[in-house]
VOKOL-914120 format. One record per residue: residue number from 1; residue in three letters; chain; x, y, z of N, C-alpha, C in turn. Coordinates in nm, 2 decimals, padded with zeros to 4 digits. Atoms other than C-alpha are relative to their C-alpha. Example, Ala and Ser with C-alpha at 12.3 -4.5 7.8 and 13.67 -1.06 7.14 Angstrom:
2
   num   residuo   cadena   n_east   n_north     n_up   ca_east   ca_north    ca_up   c_east   c_north     c_up
     1       ALA        A    00.09    -00.12    00.00     01.23     -00.45    00.78    00.09     00.12    00.00
     2       SER        A   -00.09    -00.11    00.00     01.37     -00.11    00.71   -00.08     00.11    00.08
REM end
This chain:
155
   num   residuo   cadena   n_east   n_north     n_up   ca_east   ca_north    ca_up   c_east   c_north     c_up
     1       MET        A    00.09     00.11    00.04     14.33      13.91    02.30   -00.11     00.07   -00.11
     2       SER        A    00.09    -00.06    00.10     14.15      13.97    01.98   -00.17    -00.02    00.03
     3       ALA        A    00.13     00.01    00.00     13.77      14.04    01.97   -00.07    -00.13   -00.01
     4       GLY        A    00.08     00.15    00.04     13.67      13.69    01.84    00.06    -00.10    00.09
     5       ASN        A   -00.06     00.10   -00.08     13.89      13.52    02.09   -00.09    -00.03    00.10
     6       PHE        A    00.09     00.01   -00.13     13.64      13.60    02.36   -00.11    -00.11   -00.05
     7       TYR        A    00.11     00.12    00.04     13.39      13.37    02.16    00.04    -00.14    00.02
     8       HIS        A   -00.03     00.16   -00.02     13.61      13.06    02.21   -00.03    -00.03    00.15
     9       TYR        A    00.05     00.03   -00.15     13.52      13.11    02.60   -00.16     00.04    00.02
    10       PHE        A    00.14    -00.03   -00.02     13.17      13.26    02.57   -00.07    -00.01   -00.14
    11       SER        A    00.08     00.03    00.12     12.88      13.17    02.33   -00.06     00.13   -00.06
    12       SER        A    00.07    -00.13    00.04     12.76      13.55    02.30    00.05     00.09    00.05
    13       LYS        A   -00.05    -00.14   -00.06     12.79      13.90    02.39   -00.06     00.01    00.11
    14       GLU        A    00.09     00.00   -00.12     12.51      13.84    02.63    00.05    -00.09    00.12
    15       ALA        A   -00.09     00.08   -00.10     12.73      13.55    02.79    00.12     00.07    00.05
    16       ILE        A   -00.10    -00.08   -00.06     13.01      13.78    02.83   -00.06     00.10    00.10
    17       VAL        A    00.06    -00.08   -00.09     12.81      14.04    02.99   -00.05    -00.08    00.14
    18       LEU        A    00.07     00.08   -00.12     12.63      13.79    03.21    00.14    -00.05    00.09
    19       GLY        A   -00.13     00.06   -00.07     12.98      13.65    03.29    00.05     00.13    00.10
    20       ILE        A   -00.04    -00.10   -00.08     13.09      14.00    03.40   -00.09     00.03    00.11
    21       ILE        A    00.08    -00.03   -00.11     12.80      14.07    03.61    00.00    -00.11    00.12
    22       GLU        A   -00.02     00.13   -00.10     12.84      13.69    03.78    00.13     00.05    00.08
    23       ARG        A   -00.15    -00.02   -00.10     13.21      13.79    03.88   -00.02     00.12    00.09
    24       ASP        A    00.03    -00.13   -00.09     13.12      14.13    04.01   -00.08    -00.05    00.12
    25       ARG        A    00.11     00.04   -00.11     12.83      13.97    04.22    00.07    -00.09    00.08
    26       ASN        A   -00.08     00.10   -00.10     13.07      13.70    04.36    00.09     00.08    00.08
    27       ARG        A   -00.11    -00.09   -00.11     13.34      13.95    04.47   -00.11     00.09    00.09
    28       ASN        A    00.05    -00.07   -00.11     13.09      14.17    04.62   -00.06    -00.07    00.11
    29       ALA        A    00.03     00.07   -00.09     12.94      13.88    04.79    00.11    -00.06    00.11
    30       GLU        A   -00.12     00.05   -00.10     13.28      13.76    04.94    00.04     00.14    00.10
    31       LEU        A   -00.05    -00.14   -00.08     13.36      14.13    05.03   -00.11     00.03    00.13
    32       TRP        A    00.09    -00.01   -00.09     13.01      14.14    05.20    00.01    -00.09    00.13
    33       GLU        A   -00.04     00.14   -00.10     13.07      13.81    05.39    00.09     00.03    00.10
    34       GLU        A   -00.11    -00.04   -00.09     13.38      13.93    05.55   -00.05     00.13    00.08
    35       LEU        A    00.03    -00.12   -00.06     13.24      14.29    05.64   -00.11    -00.02    00.10
    36       VAL        A    00.11     00.05   -00.09     12.93      14.14    05.81    00.06    -00.08    00.12
    37       LYS        A   -00.06     00.06   -00.09     13.16      13.94    06.00    00.06     00.09    00.12
    38       SER        A   -00.08    -00.11   -00.07     13.34      14.23    06.13   -00.09     00.07    00.11
    39       GLY        A    00.06    -00.10   -00.08     13.07      14.39    06.32   -00.13     00.07   -00.02
    40       ASP        A    00.13    -00.09    00.04     12.79      14.65    06.31   -00.04     00.03   -00.14
    41       GLN        A    00.06     00.03    00.12     12.57      14.60    06.03   -00.01     00.17   -00.09
    42       THR        A    00.02    -00.14    00.06     12.53      14.99    05.97    00.13     00.06   -00.05
    43       GLU        A   -00.13    -00.02    00.05     12.90      15.06    05.97    00.05    -00.08   -00.10
    44       VAL        A   -00.05     00.11    00.09     12.96      14.75    05.76   -00.08     00.07   -00.14
    45       TYR        A    00.07    -00.07    00.11     12.72      14.94    05.49    00.07     00.09   -00.05
    46       ILE        A   -00.05    -00.12    00.05     12.87      15.25    05.50    00.17    -00.02   -00.04
    47       ASP        A   -00.17     00.05    00.06     13.24      15.11    05.50    00.00    -00.08   -00.16
    48       MET        A   -00.01     00.07    00.10     13.12      14.88    05.20   -00.01     00.09   -00.14
    49       VAL        A    00.05    -00.09    00.11     12.97      15.19    05.01    00.14     00.07   -00.01
    50       ALA        A   -00.12    -00.10   -00.01     13.29      15.40    05.09    00.12    -00.07   -00.07
    51       SER        A   -00.12     00.09    00.08     13.54      15.13    04.98   -00.03     00.00   -00.13
    52       TYR        A    00.01     00.03    00.11     13.36      15.06    04.68    00.01     00.12   -00.10
    53       PHE        A   -00.03    -00.13    00.07     13.34      15.43    04.55    00.11     00.06    00.00
    54       THR        A   -00.15    -00.05   -00.02     13.70      15.51    04.66    00.07    -00.06   -00.10
    55       ALA        A   -00.11     00.10    00.06     13.85      15.20    04.47   -00.07     00.01   -00.17
    56       MET        A    00.06     00.02    00.12     13.58      15.24    04.16    00.09     00.10   -00.10
    57       THR        A   -00.09    -00.03    00.13     13.79      15.29    03.82   -00.12     00.08   -00.10
    58       ARG        A    00.12    -00.04    00.10     13.63      15.51    03.55   -00.04    -00.09   -00.11
    59       ASP        A    00.05     00.14    00.09     13.63      15.19    03.34   -00.10    -00.05    00.06
    60       ALA        A    00.10     00.08   -00.10     13.45      15.02    03.63   -00.14     00.07   -00.03
    61       ALA        A    00.12    -00.09   -00.01     13.19      15.31    03.62   -00.08    -00.03   -00.14
    62       ILE        A    00.04    -00.01    00.15     13.16      15.31    03.23   -00.06    -00.14   -00.03
    63       LEU        A    00.04     00.14    00.02     13.10      14.92    03.23   -00.13    -00.01    00.07
    64       GLN        A    00.12     00.01   -00.07     12.83      14.96    03.51   -00.11     00.06   -00.05
    65       VAL        A    00.11    -00.08    00.09     12.64      15.22    03.30   -00.02    -00.08   -00.13
    66       GLU        A    00.03     00.08    00.12     12.68      14.99    02.99   -00.10    -00.11    00.05
    67       ILE        A    00.08     00.12   -00.07     12.52      14.70    03.22   -00.13     00.05    00.01
    68       TRP        A    00.14    -00.06   -00.01     12.22      14.92    03.31   -00.05     00.02   -00.13
    69       ALA        A    00.05    -00.01    00.15     12.19      15.01    02.95   -00.03    -00.11   -00.06
    70       GLU        A    00.02     00.15    00.03     12.21      14.65    02.85   -00.14    -00.04    00.06
    71       ALA        A    00.13     00.04   -00.08     11.94      14.57    03.11   -00.12     00.06   -00.07
    72       THR        A    00.12    -00.08    00.06     11.69      14.83    02.93   -00.04    -00.10   -00.13
    73       ARG        A    00.02     00.07    00.11     11.74      14.59    02.62   -00.03    -00.15    00.01
    74       ASN        A   -00.01     00.13   -00.02     11.79      14.26    02.74   -00.09    -00.09    00.12
    75       PRO        A    00.09     00.06   -00.09     11.54      14.05    02.96    00.11    -00.06    00.09
    76       ALA        A   -00.08     00.10   -00.07     11.80      13.80    03.09    00.10     00.12    00.10
    77       ILE        A   -00.08    -00.07   -00.09     12.04      14.08    03.21   -00.09     00.10    00.10
    78       ALA        A    00.11    -00.07   -00.10     11.75      14.30    03.35   -00.03    -00.09    00.12
    79       ASP        A    00.02     00.09   -00.12     11.66      13.99    03.57    00.10     00.00    00.11
    80       ILE        A   -00.12    -00.01   -00.08     12.00      13.99    03.68    00.02     00.10    00.10
    81       VAL        A   -00.02    -00.13   -00.04     12.02      14.36    03.75   -00.12     00.01    00.11
    82       ALA        A    00.11    -00.01   -00.11     11.67      14.35    03.94    00.02    -00.08    00.11
    83       SER        A   -00.04     00.09   -00.12     11.76      14.05    04.15    00.11     00.06    00.09
    84       ALA        A   -00.10    -00.04   -00.09     12.06      14.20    04.28   -00.03     00.13    00.07
    85       ASP        A    00.08    -00.12   -00.07     11.87      14.54    04.35   -00.08    -00.05    00.12
    86       ALA        A    00.09     00.05   -00.10     11.61      14.37    04.51    00.05    -00.06    00.15
    87       LYS        A   -00.04     00.03   -00.11     11.83      14.19    04.75    00.08     00.10    00.08
    88       GLY        A   -00.06    -00.14   -00.06     12.03      14.52    04.82   -00.09     00.07    00.10
    89       ARG        A    00.07    -00.07   -00.05     11.73      14.69    04.90   -00.06    -00.08    00.14
    90       ALA        A    00.06     00.07   -00.12     11.58      14.43    05.15    00.09    -00.02    00.09
    91       TRP        A   -00.09    -00.02   -00.11     11.90      14.41    05.33    00.00     00.11    00.07
    92       PHE        A   -00.01    -00.12   -00.04     11.90      14.76    05.36   -00.14     00.05    00.08
    93       LEU        A    00.11    -00.05   -00.08     11.54      14.80    05.47    00.01    -00.09    00.14
    94       ASP        A    00.01     00.06   -00.11     11.57      14.52    05.72    00.10     00.05    00.09
    95       THR        A   -00.07    -00.05   -00.10     11.88      14.66    05.87   -00.01     00.12    00.07
    96       LEU        A    00.03    -00.15   -00.05     11.77      15.04    05.88   -00.12    -00.03    00.10
    97       THR        A    00.10     00.01   -00.10     11.44      14.90    06.04    00.04    -00.06    00.13
    98       ALA        A   -00.03     00.05   -00.09     11.61      14.71    06.28    00.09     00.07    00.09
    99       SER        A   -00.06    -00.08   -00.09     11.87      14.92    06.39   -00.05     00.15    00.04
   100       ALA        A    00.03    -00.14   -00.01     11.71      15.26    06.36   -00.14     00.03    00.05
   101       GLY        A    00.12     00.01   -00.06     11.37      15.15    06.48   -00.11     00.09   -00.10
   102       LEU        A    00.10    -00.11    00.08     11.21      15.38    06.18   -00.09    -00.11   -00.06
   103       PRO        A    00.10     00.06    00.10     10.89      15.26    06.00    00.08    -00.05   -00.15
   104       GLU        A   -00.07     00.07    00.15     10.97      15.05    05.66   -00.02     00.10   -00.08
   105       ARG        A    00.03    -00.11    00.09     10.81      15.33    05.47    00.09     00.10    00.00
   106       ASP        A   -00.14    -00.08    00.03     11.08      15.57    05.59    00.11    -00.02   -00.05
   107       CYS        A   -00.11     00.06    00.05     11.34      15.34    05.52   -00.01    -00.01   -00.12
   108       GLY        A    00.01     00.03    00.13     11.22      15.27    05.19    00.02     00.14   -00.08
   109       ASP        A   -00.02    -00.13    00.04     11.21      15.66    05.13    00.15     00.02    00.00
   110       LEU        A   -00.14    -00.03   -00.01     11.56      15.69    05.25    00.11    -00.09   -00.10
   111       TYR        A   -00.08     00.09    00.10     11.69      15.40    05.04   -00.01     00.02   -00.14
   112       TRP        A   -00.02    -00.04    00.15     11.57      15.53    04.71    00.07     00.15   -00.02
   113       ALA        A   -00.08    -00.12   -00.03     11.72      15.88    04.80    00.15    -00.03   -00.02
   114       MET        A   -00.12     00.05    00.00     12.04      15.69    04.87    00.06    -00.03   -00.14
   115       THR        A   -00.01     00.08    00.11     12.02      15.48    04.57    00.03     00.10   -00.14
   116       ALA        A   -00.01    -00.10    00.11     11.98      15.79    04.34    00.14     00.05    00.00
   117       MET        A   -00.13    -00.06   -00.03     12.28      15.96    04.50    00.10    -00.08   -00.07
   118       LEU        A   -00.12     00.11    00.03     12.49      15.63    04.44    00.00     00.00   -00.13
   119       ARG        A    00.01     00.03    00.12     12.39      15.57    04.11    00.06     00.13   -00.12
   120       GLY        A   -00.04    -00.12    00.07     12.45      15.93    04.02    00.17     00.02    00.02
   121       MET        A   -00.14    -00.01    00.00     12.81      15.91    04.13    00.06    -00.09   -00.08
   122       ILE        A   -00.02     00.09    00.10     12.85      15.59    03.92    00.02     00.08   -00.16
   123       VAL        A    00.01    -00.06    00.14     12.72      15.81    03.61    00.11     00.11   -00.01
   124       ASP        A   -00.10    -00.12    00.00     12.94      16.13    03.70    00.14    -00.07   -00.03
   125       ARG        A   -00.15     00.06    00.02     13.26      15.88    03.73    00.03    -00.05   -00.14
   126       ALA        A   -00.01     00.05    00.14     13.17      15.74    03.39    00.02     00.10   -00.10
   127       THR        A    00.02    -00.08    00.09     13.10      16.06    03.22    00.10     00.11    00.01
   128       ILE        A   -00.08    -00.09   -00.02     13.34      16.30    03.36    00.13    -00.04    00.04
   129       ALA        A   -00.13     00.05   -00.03     13.71      16.24    03.35    00.05     00.03    00.13
   130       GLU        A   -00.07    -00.04   -00.11     13.83      16.42    03.64   -00.09    -00.02    00.12
   131       TYR        A    00.11    -00.01   -00.15     13.51      16.35    03.91    00.07    -00.06    00.08
   132       ASP        A   -00.07     00.04   -00.13     13.64      16.30    04.24   -00.12    -00.05    00.08
   133       PRO        A    00.15     00.06   -00.09     13.36      16.08    04.44    00.03     00.02    00.14
   134       LYS        A    00.03    -00.03   -00.13     13.49      16.18    04.76   -00.07     00.11    00.07
   135       PRO        A    00.09    -00.07   -00.07     13.31      16.48    04.85   -00.14    -00.03   -00.01
   136       ALA        A    00.13     00.04    00.02     12.97      16.35    04.71   -00.01    -00.13    00.10
   137       LEU        A    00.01     00.10   -00.10     13.08      16.03    04.93   -00.01     00.03    00.13
   138       SER        A   -00.01    -00.06   -00.12     13.14      16.24    05.23   -00.15     00.04    00.04
   139       ARG        A    00.17    -00.04   -00.02     12.76      16.37    05.20   -00.06    -00.14    00.02
   140       PHE        A    00.04     00.12   -00.04     12.66      16.04    05.15    00.00    -00.07    00.13
   141       VAL        A   -00.03     00.04   -00.13     12.80      15.91    05.47   -00.07     00.08    00.10
   142       ASP        A    00.09    -00.10   -00.09     12.65      16.19    05.66   -00.16    -00.04    00.01
   143       MET        A    00.14     00.03    00.07     12.32      16.11    05.49   -00.03    -00.15    00.09
   144       MET        A    00.02     00.11   -00.05     12.36      15.74    05.59    00.00     00.01    00.14
   145       ARG        A   -00.03    -00.01   -00.15     12.47      15.82    05.95   -00.13     00.07    00.06
   146       ALA        A    00.13    -00.08   -00.05     12.16      16.04    05.99   -00.11    -00.12   -00.02
   147       GLY        A    00.12     00.10    00.04     11.92      15.78    05.84    00.02    -00.14    00.12
   148       PHE        A    00.00     00.12   -00.09     12.06      15.50    06.08   -00.01     00.05    00.15
   149       ALA        A    00.01    -00.03   -00.13     12.06      15.71    06.39   -00.15    -00.03    00.04
   150       LYS        A    00.16    -00.01   -00.05     11.74      15.68    06.61   -00.07     00.09   -00.01
   151       GLY        A    00.10    -00.10    00.02     11.46      15.84    06.51    00.04     00.08   -00.18
   152       GLY        A   -00.03    -00.03    00.13     11.62      15.89    06.15    00.05     00.14   -00.04
   153       PRO        A   -00.07    -00.14    00.03     11.75      16.22    05.98   -00.09     00.10    00.07
   154       ALA        A    00.06    -00.11   -00.07     11.65      16.55    06.14   -00.07     00.05   -00.11
   155       ASP        A    00.08    -00.06    00.09     11.36      16.73    05.99    00.03     00.13   -00.01
REM end
């Protein structure tokens, strides 16, 4: 398909990016609903993250970095990214507070540490051709399980 043909289906570059974001949000919501039906919310989160990062291609990581970059320039895209981030953070805080009995402040600190690690994995996948997410993903899962354990991670 030629570059110009995209504009037959989309009115602008912004509409293309918004369409990609919306498609990915819908896919993730469907996956999320299926996983939530399957049981323990802690394991659902861990399984979803593991599946996402194991399957992520370099092209998908590059696209995600491009979306984040576009969000710094485009308020409509920034709003969509912020909304998705807020929903994920709210779910994480609710789940971790309920399942681990940790104070919300501790859960919030854990959330930001994990988010930084996950975003770093995406950037590495986008910028390093031979990047293998498995070792970092293994450490992430260890951190998640420690965070979800009663009392939180060991000091």
